[in-house]
Each structure stands twice: as structure tokens, then as C-alpha cells.
N, C-alpha and C positions, 0 to 999 in steps of 0.2 A: 823419208822422201815423199813429198806431196807433189808428184810429178804430173803435169797436165798432159793428157793423151788426146791430142786433137782439140780444136777450139770448142767443140760442143760436148766433149766427154767429161764425166765426173773425174775428179782426181783419183789417182791410185794412192791408197792409204797403206802405211807401213805396218807390217807385223814384224817387230824387231826380233832378231835372232835370239833364241832361248827365252822369249817372252810371249805374253798373250795380250789380246785386245778384244773388246766387245763393242758391238754396234747394234742399233735398232734398225729393223728392216720392216717395211710395210708390205702387206700382201700384194703380190704382183710384181714387186721389185726383183731384180736379178742381182745376185752376188757373184762376182767373178773372182776366183782365187788364182793368183799367178805364182808359179814356181820360178821366181825371179832368176835365181842362179842355178836352178836344177838341183835334183837330188835332195830336196828338203821336204820332210813330212810336215803337214799342217793338220794337227788335231782340231776337229771341228765339232762344236756343239750348237744346238738351237733350243731355245726355251720360248714357250708361248708368252707373248707380251701381256696377255690377259690373266695368266695363271702360271707362275713360275714352276709349279709342281708338274706341269705338262712339259715334257722335253723330248727331243729327238731320241729315238730308241733304236739301237742296232738290232736287238733281238726281235723286236716287232717288225722292223723293216725287212729283215731277212725273210720273215714269214710272208710279208706282203709281196716282195718281188721274187722270192724263191731263187735268190742268187747270193753268192758270197761277195760280190762287189757290184756297185751300181754302174749303169750305163745310161747314155742319153735316152730320155723318155721314161726312166724309172722314177717313181715317187717314193721318197722315204717318209716314214710315218712316226708319230709320237707314241709314248707309252699308253696313250688312250686310243691308238690306232687311227688318229686323224692325220690327213696329209699335211706335211710340213715343208718339205723341200723337193723340188723336181729337178733332175739333171737336164739342162737344156743345151749344153755344149760341152765338149771335152776335146781338147787338142792334144792331150797326152796319149800314150798307148792304152789308156784305160785301166791301169793298174792302181787300185786303191784298196783299203782294208776296212772291213767291218767286223773284225774278230777280236782284235787286241785291245786290252784295257790301256788307259792313259798311264804313262810312267809316273811314279811317285817316289817318295823317300824310301819306302820299303823295297821297291824294285832296285833302286840304286845301291842300297845297303847289301842286298843279295848279290849284286854284281861286283861288290868290292869297293864301292865308293866310301870315302872317309869324310865326315863332316857334311856340310850342306852341299847339295847338288840341285840345280834348277830342275823343275819337273813340270810336265803339262798339268798335273793336278793342281799344283800351286799357281800356275799361270791362269787356270780357269778361275780359281777363287779370287785372285788379284784383279783380273779383268772385270769380273762381275762386281767386286767391291767398289771399283771406280764408278760404277753406275748406282751404287747404294744397294746392291742386291747380294744376298747370300743364299747358298743352297746347301742342304745337309749332306748330300752325297755327290759323288762324281759319276755321272752317267758314262757308259762306254762310248767313246767318241767315234765319229766318222774320220778315219785316218786318211786324209787326202794324200795321194802320191805314195803311200806306204806300200812296200813290196813284201808281202808275206805269202810266198807260194805254198800251195797245198800239194804235197807229194803223193805219188800213187799209193803209198802205204798209209796215207792219212796223216802223216806228220807234217809239221810246219817248219818254216825257216825264216830267219830275218836276213833280208838282202837289201842292197842299196836300191833306191828308187830308180826307175827307168825313165822318168820324166827328164826333159832337157830344159835349159834356160829359156824362160819366156812362155813356156807352155802353160795352159790354164784349164780350169774347169769352171763352169757357170751353173748356178743353182737358182731356181725361181722360188721365192717364198710363197707358200700356199696359205699362210696366215700371217698376221702381224706377229713378229717375233724378235727375240734378241739372239744374235748370233755371236759366237765366241770362237776365236782362232788362237791356237798356240803354235808358234814356230818351234817344233819339238827340239829340246836340248839334248836328246840322247846322243852320247858320244862314246858309249862303252860297248855297243853292238852296232853293226853297219847299217842301221836304220836310215841315217842321214849321210851315208857314205863317210861316217866318222867326222863330219865337219858341219855342224849346224850353221845355218845362214839365215838372212832375212827372207821374208816373202812379202807379197803385197795383195791387197784386195780392193775391189771397186764395187760400189753399190749404185745401180742405175734403174 
């Protein structure tokens, strides 16, 4: 769906259910990620347009903001500790995840899947391949809208997102970058309320 939002607004671009997309973003541009139907996790990566070896890093970002999830005003950084994305707006309850690795074939096999199962790791590779880019490893993603509560005893849980249809988060690019989104296909734990759906994004 390339749906026009107002006469002067850039189009909303589709992140197909269970699939990934990549786009180039200039420094200073804002990327708005819309949880179109609610309850959908969007795994998010960013890579420097000048050097693909520099990427958005959750471990370095946690050290930079001293938080387990980002909020408006927080700047996430690269594996070289350079600013990459700043949260400039968030209409959700603010629940996102910076801890959990992207799903992959090994994860689904452990969960009991047989044969091929779509994964965020494969979606990252396919989205970058469409731009003629390959990366040797899968960085840990910023899992937008993902609900992984940390309990008092330090344990984690997978729960359905608390975001509602149409809620969004907006991120400002602090360098020229390539951003990648995966509408997470997880349907074996309640990450996406057991029902993966489309999401959308907008670059302005």
C-alpha cells in the first residue's frame, strides 16, 4: 500500500507481513514506523551508507543511554559509538526491546518448526541483497514494539505488544544510512500476538 497521507506528506511504504525492506535515509531525515494493525514487532537495523561495517548496535546503545528501551530524546549509536538514530516521537506506550536477537532458522528449529520458516535474519539478508549489499553477520536489532518485560527476579518473558493500530515511533537519522525493517514472522511465541501482519514506514 503506497497510501498518500495528506497532500504534502510522503507516501507510507509497506513492510509486508513476514518480510523485510531496506531504504536509504539521508542525515536529518525522519523515519516514521507505523504499527498499522497493532501488535506487530518490527525488527530494525541501520548501517552507515559510507561504510557497511558500521551498524546500529544495541549493546553500545544501552551503554550510551543507560536504559533497556529507548524513549523520545534518546540517541542510539553504532558499533563505533557514533550517533545513528534519535527517537523524536513515540505515540505508543513506549515499550520496545533492545535485548533479543533476531529470529533465525536455529531459533525456529528449537521451537519445533519443521522445514522452512520465515525469519528476520533471512529478511535482513534479502532486503539488503535487493540493494546489492551483503553483511557477514546479523547485528542484534532494535525490536520496535516488542514487549519483553524484565521481571523482579531478573528473568525475561515474551508477551504480546501493547501498541495499538496506527501508533508509531519516529527516528531521526544522525548520518546517511541504510535502514532495514522486518515485519517479524514469529508465530510460535506471542511476540506478535501469534498473528504476524503488515506494518508501514515513511521517510520525510
